[in-house]
C-alpha positions in Angstrom: 0.0 0.0 0.0 1.0 3.6 -0.5 3.0 5.3 2.2 2.4 8.9 3.1 2.6 11.1 0.0 4.6 14.3 -0.2 2.9 16.4 -2.9 5.0 18.9 -4.9 4.0 21.0 -7.8 6.5 21.8 -10.6 4.6 24.3 -12.8 7.1 24.5 -15.6 6.9 24.4 -19.4 10.6 25.3 -19.8 11.4 22.1 -21.7 8.2 22.0 -23.7 7.2 22.8 -27.3 5.3 25.9 -26.0 3.4 27.2 -23.0 0.5 25.5 -21.2 1.9 22.8 -19.0 3.0 25.3 -16.4 -0.8 25.7 -15.6 -1.2 22.0 -14.7 -0.5 21.9 -10.9 -2.8 24.9 -10.2 -5.6 23.3 -12.3 -5.2 20.0 -10.5 -5.4 21.8 -7.2 -8.4 23.8 -8.2 -10.1 20.5 -9.0 -9.4 19.4 -5.5 -6.7 16.7 -6.0 -5.1 17.0 -2.5 -8.4 17.2 -0.7 -10.0 14.4 -2.6 -7.0 12.2 -2.0 -7.2 12.9 1.7 -11.0 12.2 1.7 -10.3 8.9 0.0 -8.0 7.8 2.8 -4.7 8.6 1.2 -2.2 10.1 3.7 -0.7 13.2 2.1 1.4 16.2 3.1 1.5 19.2 0.8 4.9 20.7 0.0 3.4 23.4 -2.2 4.4 24.5 -5.7 7.6 25.8 -7.0 7.6 29.2 -8.9 5.9 29.1 -12.3 8.3 28.9 -15.2 6.6 29.5 -18.5 8.1 28.5 -21.9 10.0 31.2 -23.7 11.9 31.0 -27.0 15.6 30.9 -26.6 17.1 31.9 -29.9 20.6 31.7 -28.6 20.5 28.0 -27.4 18.4 26.1 -29.8 19.7 22.5 -29.6 19.0 21.7 -26.9 16.5 24.5 -26.5 16.2 26.5 -23.3 18.8 24.4 -21.4 19.7 26.8 -18.7 16.1 27.4 -17.7 15.4 23.7 -17.7 18.5 23.1 -15.5 17.3 25.7 -13.1 13.9 24.1 -12.7 15.3 20.6 -12.3 18.0 21.6 -9.8 15.3 23.1 -7.5 13.0 20.1 -8.1 15.7 17.7 -7.1 16.4 19.6 -3.9 12.7 19.7 -3.0 12.1 16.0 -3.7 15.2 15.3 -1.5 13.3 17.1 1.3 10.3 14.8 0.8 12.5 11.7 0.9 14.4 13.0 4.0 11.0 13.2 5.7 10.3 9.6 4.8 7.5 10.3 2.4 6.7 9.1 -1.1 7.0 11.9 -3.7 4.0 12.7 -5.7 5.3 15.3 -8.2 2.9 17.2 -10.4 4.5 18.6 -13.6 5.0 20.3 -15.8 6.8 18.5 -18.6 8.5 15.1 -18.8 12.0 16.4 -17.8 10.9 16.5 -14.2 11.5 12.8 -13.9 15.2 13.4 -14.4 15.2 15.6 -11.2 13.2 13.0 -9.3 15.6 10.2 -10.2 18.5 12.5 -9.3 17.0 13.1 -5.8 16.8 9.4 -5.2 20.3 8.7 -6.4 21.6 11.6 -4.2 20.4 9.6 -1.2 22.0 6.3 -2.4 18.7 4.8 -3.7 18.7 3.3 -7.2 15.0 2.6 -8.1 13.8 1.2 -11.3 11.6 3.4 -13.5 8.3 2.3 -14.9 7.9 4.9 -17.8 4.2 5.1 -18.6 4.2 7.3 -21.6 2.8 7.4 -25.2 6.3 8.0 -26.5 9.8 6.7 -25.5 11.6 10.1 -25.2 14.8 8.7 -26.7 15.6 11.6 -29.0 18.8 13.6 -28.4 19.8 17.1 -29.5 21.7 15.4 -32.3 18.6 13.4 -33.6 15.7 15.8 -33.0 16.1 19.0 -35.1 13.6 20.9 -32.9 16.0 20.7 -30.0 13.0 20.4 -27.6 14.1 18.6 -24.4 10.6 17.4 -23.7 11.2 14.5 -26.1 14.6 13.6 -24.6 14.1 12.7 -21.0 14.8 8.9 -21.1 17.8 9.5 -23.4 19.3 11.8 -20.7 18.5 9.4 -17.9 20.4 6.6 -19.8 23.2 9.0 -20.8 22.6 8.2 -24.5 25.5 9.5 -26.7 24.7 13.0 -27.9 22.8 14.1 -24.9 23.5 17.4 -23.0 26.2 16.6 -20.4 24.8 19.1 -18.0 21.4 17.4 -17.9 22.6 13.8 -18.1 25.0 14.7 -15.2 22.3 16.3 -13.0 22.7 13.6 -10.3 25.7 12.0 -8.6 26.4 9.4 -11.3 26.1 8.9 -15.0 24.0 7.3 -16.2 21.2 8.1 -13.7 19.4 5.0 -14.8 20.7 1.7 -16.1 19.0 0.1 -19.1 17.9 -3.0 -17.2 16.1 -0.8 -14.7 13.8 0.9 -17.2 10.5 -0.5 -18.3 8.7 1.5 -21.1 4.9 1.0 -20.8 2.1 2.1 -23.0 4.1 3.6 -25.9 3.6 3.5 -29.6 6.7 2.7 -31.6 7.5 4.6 -34.8 10.3 4.3 -37.3 13.2 6.7 -36.9 15.9 7.7 -34.5 14.1 6.7 -31.3 13.3 3.3 -32.7 16.9 2.7 -33.5 17.9 3.5 -29.9 15.1 1.2 -28.7 16.4 -1.7 -30.7 20.1 -1.0 -30.1 19.7 -0.9 -26.4 17.1 -3.7 -26.3 14.6 -1.4 -24.4 11.4 -2.8 -25.8 8.9 -3.0 -22.9 5.1 -3.2 -23.1 3.7 -1.1 -25.9 0.1 0.1 -25.9 -0.9 -2.7 -28.3 0.0 -5.3 -25.6 -1.9 -3.5 -22.9 -5.3 -2.7 -24.6 -8.0 -5.0 -23.4 -5.9 -6.5 -20.6 -4.7 -3.6 -18.4 -4.4 -5.4 -15.1 -2.6 -8.4 -16.6 -0.2 -6.1 -18.4 0.4 -4.0 -15.3 1.2 -7.2 -13.3 3.6 -8.3 -16.0 5.3 -4.9 -15.9 5.7 -5.2 -12.1 7.2 -8.6 -12.4 9.8 -7.3 -14.9 10.6 -4.2 -12.8 10.9 -6.4 -9.7 13.6 -8.5 -11.4 16.0 -5.5 -11.4 15.1 -3.5 -8.2 12.9 -3.8 -5.1 11.7 -0.2 -5.5 10.4 1.7 -8.5 9.2 5.1 -9.7 6.2 5.6 -12.0 6.4 8.3 -14.6 2.9 9.0 -15.9 2.7 11.1 -19.0 -1.0 11.7 -19.7 -0.3 11.3 -23.5 -0.4 7.6 -22.8 -4.2 8.2 -23.1 -5.8 8.5 -26.5 -6.6 12.2 -27.0 -10.0 11.4 -28.4 -10.8 9.5 -25.3 -9.7 12.3 -22.9 -8.1 15.4 -24.2 -5.5 16.2 -21.5 -2.1 15.8 -23.2 0.1 18.7 -24.3 1.0 16.9 -27.5 -2.1 15.0 -28.7 -1.9 11.4 -29.8 -5.0 10.6 -31.9 -6.2 7.1 -32.2 -3.2 5.8 -30.4 -2.5 4.9 -26.8 -4.8 3.5 -24.1 -8.3 4.5 -23.0 -8.4 6.6 -19.9 -10.0 3.7 -18.0 -7.2 1.3 -19.1 -4.6 3.8 -18.0 -6.1 4.3 -14.6 -6.6 0.5 -14.1 -2.9 0.1 -14.7 -2.1 2.9 -12.3 -4.3 1.2 -9.7 -2.1 -1.9 -9.9 1.1 0.0 -9.6 -0.1 2.2 -6.7 -1.0 -0.8 -4.5 2.4 -2.4 -4.9 4.6 -2.0 -1.8 7.7 -1.2 -4.0 6.2 2.1 -5.3 8.7 4.8 -4.3 7.4 7.8 -6.2 5.1 9.0 -8.9 5.4 11.9 -11.3 2.4 13.1 -13.4 3.4 15.1 -16.5 2.4 16.6 -19.8 -1.1 17.8 -18.7 -2.2 20.9 -20.5 -5.5 22.1 -19.0 -6.1 24.4 -22.0 -6.8 21.3 -24.1 -9.8 20.2 -22.2 -13.4 21.4 -21.8 -13.8 25.1 -20.9 -15.9 24.3 -17.8 -13.1 22.3 -16.2 -14.9 19.0 -16.5 -11.9 17.3 -18.3 -9.6 18.2 -15.4 -12.3 16.9 -13.0 -12.4 13.6 -14.8 -8.6 13.3 -14.7 -8.5 14.1 -10.9 -11.3 11.6 -10.2 -9.4 8.9 -12.1 -6.1 9.7 -10.3 -7.8 9.6 -6.8 -9.5 6.3 -7.5 -6.3 4.8 -8.7 -4.1 6.0 -5.8 -6.7 5.1 -3.3 -6.9 1.6 -4.7 
């Protein structure tokens, strides 16, 4: 069962394709996420939100784009997550964009803990500045965790060791594979996990399979939940929409329920939520929050 959660908001879109994700923690709070978790019996302590950092174009540092701003956000995030860990709580980190998981992993490694990572995401985030002409770091998180050749040394070296994550401690979950540079890394490093096509229609079984594979490499694990694992037509919450791909929202939450009730869960990040993409009346955010609360409450 989940230990006591330490809730931290990281309202940043510094590493993103554009603004919007910096609004996510406030939107989730307005929808009552902390209060609903507590009412559902989840023990939770609120560590507040970091300062808002909105995406800005950086014409002087394009590949990777906006690196110094991203490093500033992640350095502070790692420090704050370290405080949560020092207090003996399970970090529940609300992004913001996917790069936040680098900071969370760095905080664990700073304390001598080497968890596995269950990366629940519609993509694999294995681009590098050399292979993605946009230079957007939001698509490069896993590559930097693994210290893939061509990544930014400042970001790959955020924690006390490089790589921050060994290949055998990563389980990609819910992704859709596409030809190109990321697929080549996936094959070369033998990172194939459980793509969306192997989860649809059997979420609990797939989640249990993922836990068995994660447990073979570590007794503790982090879950990175990028909401673009959900088909945008089913629930329009992701910053970068994936249409007719991914899982249904129900399938995603059923998987998260299985992960959340496992005693090895050491932390959870929720990323890539752009509240501007949902219904104007806030009902989309409300649906997301209700699903998260149900999953985390078991």
